[in-house]
C-alpha positions, 0 to 999 in steps of 0.5 A, spaced: 572 745 099 573 750 094 571 745 088 563 742 092 558 744 090 552 747 094 548 741 095 554 736 095 555 740 102 549 739 105 549 731 102 545 731 096 549 731 090 547 730 084 550 730 077 549 738 077 554 738 082 559 734 078 558 741 072 560 746 079 567 742 080 568 742 073 567 749 073 570 751 078 577 746 076 577 751 069 576 757 073 583 754 077 586 752 070 585 758 066 587 763 073 592 759 077 587 762 083 583 757 087 576 759 086 572 761 092 567 756 095 560 757 095 560 763 089 559 764 082 565 764 077 567 768 071 574 769 070 576 775 067 583 772 062 579 769 057 574 770 052 566 772 052 564 765 051 567 761 055 567 766 062 559 765 060 560 757 061 564 757 066 560 762 070 553 757 068 557 751 071 557 754 077 552 758 079 549 757 086 542 753 083 543 747 081 538 748 076 540 754 073 547 751 072 548 748 065 544 740 066 549 735 063 556 732 061 553 732 053 551 739 054 557 742 057 561 739 052 557 742 046 558 749 050 565 748 049 565 746 042 561 751 040 567 756 044 573 753 040 569 753 034 569 762 036 
């Protein structure tokens, strides 16, 4: 349940739920630690740009998250160029 978005627990999954799960997975990959359920995550062992992307993916309110996979992809590409 550490990877489940808040709205998904309420039975209202949406595309932003997948963005949350991606952020939680990225947090695990970078830290080796299970994400805290229903929390905004920001790993401290990466660059600020990547930390911000993961934080934005795991915002509690879905409206405040990165909204689409395309937007997420673009953000990740910009991190890679830094």
